[in-house]
N, C-alpha and C positions, 0 to 999 in steps of 0.2 A: 175100159176107157171109151169116151164118146168120140164122135167124129173129129172134133177139134184136137183131141189128144192124139188120135191116130195120125192126123196130118203132121202134127209137131214131131211125133216119133219117127215118121218116115223122113222128114226133113233132116232130123239129127242123124239118122242112119246114113243118109246121103253125105252129110257133112263129115261124118266119121270116116267114110270111105275116101272122100276127097282129101282129107288130111292124112290119113293112114298111108295112102299109096305113095305120095312123095317122100314121106318120112321113111318108109320101108326101103325105097330106092337109095336113100342116103345111108342106109345101114344102121340107123338108130332103132333097132328092133326092141330095145329095152323101153322105148317110149310107150306108155300105156295111158290111154284116155278113157275115163269113165264119163261118157257123155250124159248130159242132163236132158230130161224130157219133162214137159209140163203135163201133169195129170190133174184131172179135176175130180175131187172127191167131195161129195156133199155140197156141190156148188162153190167150193173154195179152191182156188188155184194154189198148188204147192209145187215145189221142186223135188224131184226124186231121181234116183239113179236109174239108168236103163234097166228094165226088168222090174222096176219098182220094188227092189229088194231092200231099199233103205230110203228113209225120208230126210237124209242129211244132204243139204245143197253143197256137194263137194265135186270139185274137178281136180283129179289127181294127175300129175304128170311127172315122170322121172326121165331125165335126159342127161347126157354127158355134161359135166360142169366145165365152164370156160375158165382157164387159169387167169388169175388177177395179179397185177403188179403193184407194189407199194411205192407211192410217190412221196418223196421227202419234201421238206420245206424249201420254198424258193430261196435262192441265194440273195443276200443283201447287196444292193448295188454299191460300188465303191465310189466315194466322193472324189471329185477332182475340180480343178479350176475351170471355170467356163468363160469368164470375161473380167476385164479391168477397165474402168472409166475414171477420168478425172474431170471434175466440173468446178468452175468453168474451165475451158481449155486454155484460157489466158487470164493473167492477173497483173496488176502493177507490182513491181518488185517490192517486197515488204508485206504483201498481202498473203492470204491463205486460200487454199482450194480444198476440195473434198474428194477423196478417193473412194471408190466403191468396188468391192469384189463380189462376184457371183459364183456359186458352186453348181455342179451338174446335179448333185443329189444332196439331201440333208447331211450335215456333218455327223460323224459317229459319236458314240457316247463319250469318247475322250476329247472331242472337239477336233477342229481341223486347222493346223498351223500353216501360216503363209509367210514367207520371207519377203521383206520389202527393201527397196533401194532406189537411189536416184543417180543419174549420170553426171550431175553437176552439184557442187557444194552450195550453190545459190538456193537450192531447194532441198529440204530434208523431210524424211518420213520416219516413223517408228521402225526399228529393226525387224519387227515381226508383228503379226496380229493373229488372233485365234478366233475362228468362227465357232460360236458356242454349239454344244450338242443339239442336234436337230435343226440348227439354223442353216440357211442357204445363202446368206450374204453378211457382209461386214463393211463398216465404213471407217476411214481414218483421215486424219488431217495432214495436208501437205503445207508445210511452213516455208516461206521464202524470205530471203534477206534483201535489204536494199542494195541496189547495184547501179553502178554508173553506166553500164552497158547492157544491152538487151541480149538475152540468151533464151534458148529453149531446152529445158531439162526433160529427160525421159524418166518416167516413174516405172519401175519394174516390180512385178509380183511373181514369186516362184513357189511351187509346191508340187510334189509327186512327179518330178521330171517334166513339168509344164511351166512355161513362162509367158506372161502377157505384159505388154508395154503400152504406155499412154503418154503422149507429149503434153507438156505444160509450158506455154510461152510466158516469159517474164518481160513486161513492158516497163519503160521509163516514162516519166512525166516531163518531157522536154517540150515546152510550148513551141509552136502552136499544135494542139492536138484535141481530138474528141474521141472518147471511147465509151462503149455501152455494152451491157450484158442483158439480153432479152430472153426471158424464160417463158415459153408458150404455156407452161402449166398443164400440159397434156401427156407428160411422160417423154416428150421429145427433148433433145439436148439443148442446152443453153447456147444462144447465138452470141458469140463474143466478137465484136468488130471494132475497128478504129480507123481514123484518118489522121495522118501525121502532117507535119509542116510541109512535106513534099506534095501534098494533095492540092486540090483547087479549093479556094476559100472565098467567102464573102461575108461581110458583117456590116450591118447598118443599125442605126437607132432612129426611131421616130416616135414622138409623143412619149409614152411611158414604156415603150417596147424596144427590145433588142432582138434583131433577127439575125440568125446565124445559119450559114449553109456551108457544107463541106462535101467533097467528093474525091474518091479514088477510082478513076475510070478503068483501071487495070483489074480491079478486084471482081466486079465493080461494087463500090460501097457509096451510098448516098445518105446524107443527113440534111434535115431541115428543121430548125427550131424557132419558136417564138417564146421569149421570156418577157413577161410584162408585169409591172406593178399595177395596182388599181388605177382606174382611169383618172388622169389629172395629177398623178403622183410621180415623183422622180424615182427611177429604179436605183436603189442604193444597196449596199451590202446588208444582208440579213436573210431570214427565212421567210418564204412565201408559201403558205399552206392553203389547202382547199382551192387550188387553182382550177379554173375552167379552161375549156379548149375552144377552138374556133367552131366546133360542132355543137357546143352547148347552146340550147335554145330554151328560153331567152337568156342572153348573156347579161350578167350583172356588172355594172360599172364599179362596184365596191370590191369585187373579187379579182385576184391576180390572174394572169394568163400563162398557161404552159401548154404548148402544142408541139408534138413530136412526130416526125417521120424518120424512122431509123431502121436498120436491118433487123427484120423479125418483129417489128412493132409499128403500129400506127395508132395515134390517139383516137379516143371514142368521144361520144357526146357527154357521158356521165361517168367518169372514172371513179373507182372506189377510193383510190389514193392518188393524189396529184400535188406534188410539192417540189420546190427547188430552193437552193441556198446559194446566194451570191456572196463570194468571199472577196472579190475585187472587181471594181468597175470604174472605167475612165472613159467618158463620152465627150464628144464635141458637138455643140448645137450648130453645126454648119449645114450647108445645103445638101451635103452628101451623107450626113448622119454618121460621122466618123466614130468608130469604136477603137480606141487606143489599146485598152486592156479590158479583158473580161474573163473572169474565172467563176465557174458554177458547177454544182452537183445537182442531179435531178433524179426523181423517182416518180413512176406512174403505174397504175394498175387498171386494166380494162378487162373485166371478166376474169378469166384464169390467167391471162397474160400479164406479165410484169416486165418493167424495164428499169434499170438504174444505170447511171453513167456520170461522166465528168467531162468537162471541156475547159480549155485554157487557151485564150487567144491573146496574141501580142502583135501589134502592128499589122493587122489584116487590112488589106486595101479595101475601101468601101466601093460600092457601085451606086448607080443612081437610085434614089429612094423616092418614095411618094408619101404624102401625108404631112402632118405637122413635124416641125423640127423637134428633136428629142429634148425632153425637159431636163435642163441642167440649172441648178440654183447655186 
């Protein structure tokens, strides 16, 4: 071997000693190393065993085997109820709401059965519902009956010794009132609010517009509306679609007006949906712009946020108004 091979052989000898010594101290005398050395033959580098008694590039080692353990399959998580929600949290008696169940893990192959019930006969739900295999949620309808009095029903869902409850308020339509349901459209809950006849009210008409304001300072809940026919027209019963807002620029005299400030919602400049339907209107063209009776439903969408609602006014005292007297023919 040449000088390079000699140096490599010496380095491997030192490595063998360095490895062998601690191994021997640990008592693993059965460990045998056949260290490799580089030999140069005819100008071609090859790997051979120490002593060059073989040209197979082999490193043999025998050592005590480490015992291994067999790991079985992971257990399948057990499904159970995680939550119950009812949306919206309030409806007019006779309306419907939607219940939603969520599970902690996907339902098993046989499905996941949940028992349903309500605390008041004014609201009813199916006796049970089954989350389909592999599913994590299920929805059901809460049906309500017309009622002369207001109640709050509790919807219950039970399964696997777990019970969740959610309230549902049933409102009546006793004038004077305004109620709205604002959905932010971002996964957050619907905002259901109202002001009844015990709240603070104002209503005026001027030109083609009826202005309505309502407040419950204890909640606090504040509403402000503008309902307007096209400019120069009388506001009469009927549907007004493609309504603009006070933020629309430029505003068109041929389009109706619907502007809303309500809990969870404010009108924008270019709503995708904007309409209202007047079912009853009685106005007086006096200096105060008296609104004797006014009943309306409304709907508007700005971006992902939507609102729908209803208002019914009877004998609301007017306040000072500005602008032209309301158009009454």
